[in-house]
N, C-alpha and C positions, 0 to 999 in steps of 0.2 A: 523436623523443621527447626530452624534456629530460633524462631519466635513462635511460642506455643499458640495454638488456635484460640484458647480463652483469653489470650492477651491482646487479640486483634479482632475489634468489632467493626472499625471503619478504616478503610484503605483509600488512598488517593493515588492516581497515576498521573504524572506530569509528562505530556508529549503534545506540544503545540505545533504539529506539522500537517502535512497534506495527505490525501487518501492512500497513496502508495506506502508512504512511511506508517500509517496507521495499520494498515493490513498487516504489515510485518511483525506487529506485536501480538497478534491474535494467537499464535501457538504459546507464547509466554502467558497471556491472560487465561487460556485454557487450563494450563498448569496451576496458575495462581487460584482460579476458581474452585478447581478440584481440591487444593490444599486448604482452602478457606471457604467452604461452601455457603456459610451463613453470613460472611462479612458483608458489609455494604461498601461496594466499590464505586468510587467516583472518578470520572476522567476529567482532568483540567487541561483545557486545550483551546483552539480557535473556534469562533462561532460556528463554522460549518459542521464541526464535529458532534454537534448536538444530535443530528440525524444519524450519525455513526453510532453513537451510544443507544439509540433507539433500534437500530437494526441488529446491533450486537447486545441486545438486552439480557441475554444469558450470561453475559461476562460483566456488564456495567449497569449499575443500579441508578446512576445519576450523572449529570453533566455540569460542569461549570466553566464559565467563559473566563480565561486569563487575559487581563488587559494589557500585557506587553511588559517588556523589560529590556534595559539597555544591552546591546549585543545579540539580540534574538531578532533576526531580519524579517521573520515570517509576517509580522504585523507591526503597526505603528505603536509607539510608546506614549503613554499618558501618565506622568508621574503621579498626579493627584489620584487617578483611578486605580493605579497599582497599590498605592500606599493604603487607600481605602479598601481594596480588596484583601490585601495581606493582613490588615488589622482585623478582619472579619473572620479569618482562619484559624486564629490562635486556639490551640487546645482541641480542635475539632477531629483531628485525625490520629489514630493509633499508629499508622505507618504511612509514610509518604515515599514513593518510589520515583526516582528521576530516571525516566527512560526517553530523554530527549537527545542525548548524545554522550560525548565523553566526559561532560561535566565541568570542563575548563572555565566556561563562562557562568554557568548557572548553578553550581553546587553551593556556593556561598548563599545565594538567594534561597535555596531550599530550607535553609535554617531559619528563614524569616517567616515560614508558615506556621511556625510553633507546634508542630506535629510531635508526638511522643517519641517517634523514631523516624529516621530518614534513612533511605538506602538508594541504591542505583548504582550508576558507572562513576568512575573517577578516573583521572590521569595522574600517575605517580609524580610527585613534587608539586602538585597542585592541591588545593584545599579539599580535604575529605573529613567528614564528621566522624566515621566510625568504620574501619575497614571490615568489620564483622558483617555489616549489611551493606557496604559498598564494594563493588567489583571493579578491579583494573580492567579499563575498556579494552575489549579484544578487537584489535585492529586488523581482523581477518575473519574470513567465512562470511556466509550469507547473513543478511540482516536479521532474519528470524531466528537463526541459530544464535546470534549474539545475545539476543534478550532471553532465549531459553537458558543460556549459560548463566545469566544474572539469577533466574529462577533457581537453578541448580546450586549456585553459590548461597542462596538463601535456605538451602536445604529442601527445596521444593522439586520433586522428581518431574521430568518432562513428560509431556502427554503427546508427543509427535511433533513433526515440524509442519504439518499440513496447514495450508491457508484455508480460510473459510470466507464465504460471502452469502449470507442467508438471503433467499428469495422469498418475499411475501406474496400472499394472494393478491395485494394490491399492485404489486409489481406486475403480475401476470396479467391483471385486468388493464392496467395502463398500457402494457406491451400489446395486448390484443387490440386495444383501441387504435394503435397507430396503423394497423391494417397494412403492415409491410408485405409486399409481394414476394415473400421467401419462404422456403421450406426448411425445416430443421435438418442440419448437417448438409444442406445443399448450397450453402453460401460461406463466404469468407469475410471477415471484418477487417478492414484496412484502417488503422488509426494513425494519421500523420501528424497530429498535433502534440504539442508539449508545452509545459509551462514556460520554458525558456527557449526563445528562438535559437539560441546556439546549440541547443539539443535536438533539433529537428533534422531528420535525415532529408536529403534533396527529394523534392516533390516528383521529380521525373523517375526517381528509383521506385517511389511508392506506386506510381502509375504502372510502371513495367511489371511489378509484382501483381498488381490487381489485374492487368491484362493477362498475364500467364495463368492466373486462376480462373479467368473467364474462358480461356482457351482450353482448360481441363474440365470445363463444365459446371464450374461454380460461379454463382452469382456474386460479383463484388459489391460489398456494402461498405461505403466510406463513412466513418464515424467521427464525431467530434463534438464539442460544445458550441454554443452560438459564437462566442469570440473567435473560435477556430474555423468559422465558415470560409474566409478568404483562402486558407491553405487547403482546405477540403475542395473548394471549387477550383483551385489551381492544379490539384492532382487530377480531378475528374476532366479538366480541360485538356491534359496531356495523354489521356487514355485513347486507345483505339476502340475499346468496347464500351458498352453502356453499364453504367454503375448507379446504384441507389445512394442517394445523398440522404443521410439522417442527421447531419450536424445541426444541432440545436433542437432537434425534435425529441431527444430522449433525455431523461433524468437518470439519476444514478441507478435506480432500481431496473428500469427498462433496458439501460445499457447493460446491466447484469444479465437479464434475460436474453439479449441479443448475442452477448459473448458466450453464454452458456450453451445456446443452441447453435452455434456456429461450427463449421468444420475446423476452422483455424483462424488465428488472429496474427496480423502483422503489425508491430508497433514499435515506436521508439519512446513510448511513455510508460513509466513504471506503474502508475495507477492501474490501467486496464491490463497490463502484463501480469500484475498480481491477481487481478479478478480472473483472468484465464487460468493462472495456476490454481486458484481456489476451485475452479469448475473442472479442472483437468482437460481443458480445452488446449489442444496442441498450440504452440505459438512460435513465431520467430521474432525475436527481440533484438533490435538494433541498439547497442549500448553506445550513447553519445557522451557519457560523463566520465569515462575512464575507470569506472569501478564495477565492471560486469560480475565480478566475483561476489560483490556485496549486495547488489541490486538485482541480479538476474535471478530468475526462478531456480529453486533447489533442485527440482527433477530436471536433469540435463538431457535426458532422453526424449521426453515429451516436449520440452521447451528448449529451443536452440537460441543461445545468446551469442551475438557476434560483436566483438569489441572493434567498432568502427575506427576509433582514434589509433588503434594498433594495426588493423588490417583494413583499410579502406578500399575493399574489392567488392564491387557489386555482385560478381559471380558466385563468391563465397555465401552471400546472403541468400541468393536465389537458389543455390544448390541445397541449402538447408531446407528451404520451402519445398522444393522438388522431393527431397527425401522424406519429409513428413506427409506430403499428400499421397505418397505411394503406399504408406502404411495404412491399413484398413482400421487397425487398433493399435494403440501405443500402450504397452504395458506400463503400469505404474510401478516405479521403484525409487523410494526416497531414502 
């Protein structure tokens, strides 16, 4: 390792993004924890991520809410709160890793934390504190692999690219309390929602996929958050067969159990698709953002990603579904 274990007691990870983005760094966190087993690791992120650190307590020891910064669109910016926060971070960390993105906007801010060392991604010709600990952002490959490459640049061996999503006893209890009329492996999850309306596949296509699954003997379960209820109801209204509506009824943990026990997932949302990848639940992912190689699951056999912007053909998507449903078991090969 480039930085001796004895020199790193406190590590901070900066990644103020959403669920799908966070799940993609877990292989890197696994390698980091293995390399620095006794280090205290803090995630600096958005408020929702506190529960993420609790779920992944084997990799994170603490959480801190970052109050925002100009150029980061994920949350509002309050100058006084940001200045106050940064003044309190001085000298607290032996190593601060920027895992937010290519570093164009944020790398100068990393130096304001007052960490003994900073590292992470950078873009050539933009500011970088130290190329020994900063890695030229690899604008290629799956997102989990990019972060593992950063670890390798730091002299930290990779520990696989597999994603994870721990299920707790409370998750199982909460799921049981829902009393959903489904049997393990006998239903499919259809997740039509997405954070951006521009990334939502047409509802009539989701309805047709759900109907096909019903005709093959699988109970369609339409999933989503409470704000996604309208799009879920629109999908159900266009279906010929009966579906179970779980929109707004599940939390993150119960959604995990639901995906884990399902036969298959159909989605255009990276968050749930990465959960399916973690559980090795087969999935059909419709990529609406133009970056299927970056955000699509690593295992291309178990998870079929279709670039809708390049090939907007419903039959291509349906054929991937048909192929996956024909397979009793899908071998794992990453």
